[in-house]
N, C-alpha and C positions, 0 to 999 in steps of 0.2 A: 504494500500500500504506500502510495507516495505521500510526501509531506503535505502537498497541496490538498490531497483528499482528506487527510487527517484534520487539517486546519478548517476545511469546509464543514466537516462533521462537527467540530468543536464549536463553530460559530452558528450552526443551524439552530440549536436550542435557544441561546440568548436572542438571536434574531427573531425567532418565532414569538418569544415572549414580548419583545418590543412591538411587534406588529399587533399582537392580541391586545396589548396595552393601549395602543392608539385606536384600535377599533372600539374598544370598550369606552374610551373617552369620547369618541365620536357619537356613540349611542347615548351617553350621558348628556352631551351637548344638545342632542336632538330632542331629548325628553325632559330632563330637569334643567338644563342650561349650565354652561361653564363660562366663567369670565376669561378674559385673555390671560390674566395672571394664573388662573387655574390651569389653562391649557399649557402654558409655559412650564409650570411646576410639574405637571404630569409628564410632559415630553422630556424635561430634564431628568426626571426620575427614571423614565424608560431607558434613556441613553446611558445614564450612570449605571443602572442595573445591568444592562447588556454588557457594558465594558468590563465591569467588575467581575461578573459571572464568567465571561469568556477568559479573562485573565486567570481566575481561579481554576478553571478547567484545564488551562494550558499548564499551569504550575503543577497541578495534580496528575497530569498525563491522562486526562479523561477525554475520550473521543465523543462521548454522548452523555446526556444528563442522567439517564436511567429513570425508572418509574417513580422513585421516591422524590428525587430532585425535580421531576416534572410537576408533581403535586405542589411542591414548595414554590416552583416558579408560578404556578397558577395562583397561589396565595399572594405572591409578590405583585402580580398584575392587579389583583384586587386592592392591595395596599396603595398602588400607584393611583388607582381611581379614587380611593379615599383621600389621598393627598390632594388631588385636583379639586375635589369638592370642598375640602377644608380651606384651601387657599381661596376658592371662590367665595366662601362664607365670610371672608374679610370685607367683601364689597357688597354682597347681597345675601339674603337668606337662601338656604339650600333645602332640598327635600330631606327631612330627617328620616322618614321610612327608608328611602333609598340608601342613605348613608349608613344607617344602622344595619340594614340588610347586608351591605357589602362587608361591613366590619364583622357581622355575625358569621357569615360564611367563611371569611378569612380565619377567624378564631376557631371555628368548628373544624376546619381542615388542618389545624395545627397538630392535632393528634393523629391525623390520617397518614401524613408523610412518614412519621416515625414507624408506624405499624407496617406500612408498605416496605420500608427499608429493611425491617427485621424479617418479614415474611419472604422477601425476595433476595435476602442475603446481600443487600446492596448498601449497607451502612458504610459511609465514608466520612473522613474528617471534613471535607468540603461540604457535604450535605448537612452535617451538624452545625457548621459555622453559618451556612446559608440560612438554615431554619432560624437560628438565633438572631441573625441580623434582621431578618424580616420581622420577627416578633418585636425586636427593639425599636425598629423604625415605626411600626404601627403604634406602639405605645407613645412614642414621641409625638406623632401626628395627632393622636387623640388627646394628649395632654395639652397640646396647643389649641385644639378646638374648644375644650372645656374652659380654657383660660378666658374665653370671651364671656363666660358666665361668672366664674369664681375669682378671676384675677390671674395674673401671669405667674404667680408662685406655683401654679399647677404644672408648669413646664418642667419644674425640677424633677417630676416623676419620670418624664421621658429623657431628661438630660443626664440623669444620674450615671447611667452606664457609659455615656460618651465622655463625661468628665473623668470617670474612673479609667477609661482607656487612655485618655490624654495624660493623666497623671502617671500611668505606667511607663510612658515614654521618658519621663523625668526620673521616676523611681522604678527601675526595672523589677525590683522585688515584688511589686504589685502584680506582675504578670505570671507569678508562680501558680502552679496547679492548686486548686482548692479541694478540700475533701468534700465528697457528696453530702448534701444535707437536704432532707425532705422539706424542712421549713423554708429553704430558699425557693424551692419549686412552688410551695404554697403562696409565698409572698409575691412571686412573679405572676402567678395566675390571678391573684387578687387584684393586681393593678389593672389587668385587662378587663376583668368583670366589673370593677367599680367604674372604670372609665366608660365602658359601654353603657352601663346604667345611667351614668351622668349625661352621656351624649344623647341618649334616648329620652331624657327627662321623665323617667319612670317614677322618680321619687320627688316629694316636695323639695324645693330648693335648699331649705335649711338642713334637711336630712342628707341630701346629696352632698352638701358642703362638708358635713361631718364625715361622711363616708370617704370622700376624696382626701380630706386631711388625714384620716386614719390610714388610708393606703400609703400616703407619703411618709407618715411616721413609721409604718411597718417596713417600708423600703429603706428608710434611713437606718433603722435598727439592723436590718439584714446586711446592708453594705458596711455599716460600722463594725459589726461582728466579724465579717470577712477580712476587713482591713486590719483589725486588731490581731486576728489569727495569722495573717501574712506577716505582720510586723514582728510578732513573737517568734515566728519561724525564721525570719531573716536575722533577728538578733541572736538566736541560738546558733545559726550558721556562722555568723561573724565571730561569736565567742569560740566556736570550735576551730575556725580557721586562724585566729590570732596566735595561739601558741605555736602552730605549725610554721607561721611566718617568723616568729621570734627565734626559733631554734637555729635556722640557717644563719640568721644575722649574728647570733651569739657565737656560732661556730667560726664565722669569718673573723670576728674581732676578739676571740678568747685567747688568753695566755695563762700559763701556770701562775697560781697565787704566790706572791712574794717575789717574783722575778720582775724587775723593772723592764719597761719597754726599752728596746734598743734605740740608741740615738745615732742618727746618721752623722758621719763626719762631714 
């Protein structure tokens, strides 16, 4: 198989996703309406998604997405449509039933791609990262949407992970592997549920406000506990490495006790 053929197959999945994304946005524009900013945001999302996914596939040596990643790509296109609607909402009201339906399907499919990956024995590091990034961006977009009702502090819910990743560039010890915790999964799921309920206006506004604030508090606790665990692990690693570094230094400068250092003439 030629390199050109492999490259064409690698690009086929991301390109198909971008085309589906644009078709979905055209359908939304014809039915519920999209602003120019919404169109631009959705198009930029589609281009960025295609480029990042293609790059990830090339680095992983994947010639095709596979069934599980195809499901995740379908979720990602729905998130792109949600993004276009949320940006449109900055200028004019959007259809809440349509927005909630898109979000609901995207969240419902969240558990499907993992099951498909396990049943087809197609679990990959790229697939896990792809799934996580789609979830994270959806939470960010929803946190921006509910900010119009409760204030911009809600954006912290979606921004937490991106701030954590940015901090890991400065402090690489934050990028270490974390132990699996069920509570982390519960807190992550809680963010999606609460933001969807707040988006759909299913609760009275004061109750929804308390729920969103509670979600942010639980997320702060979860991230704080993980950061504390990572710092303790890093501190223990440094304490273990320090003696090993001192021994060679002492060996290079050591001399028998009571014997003065030689003086060069």
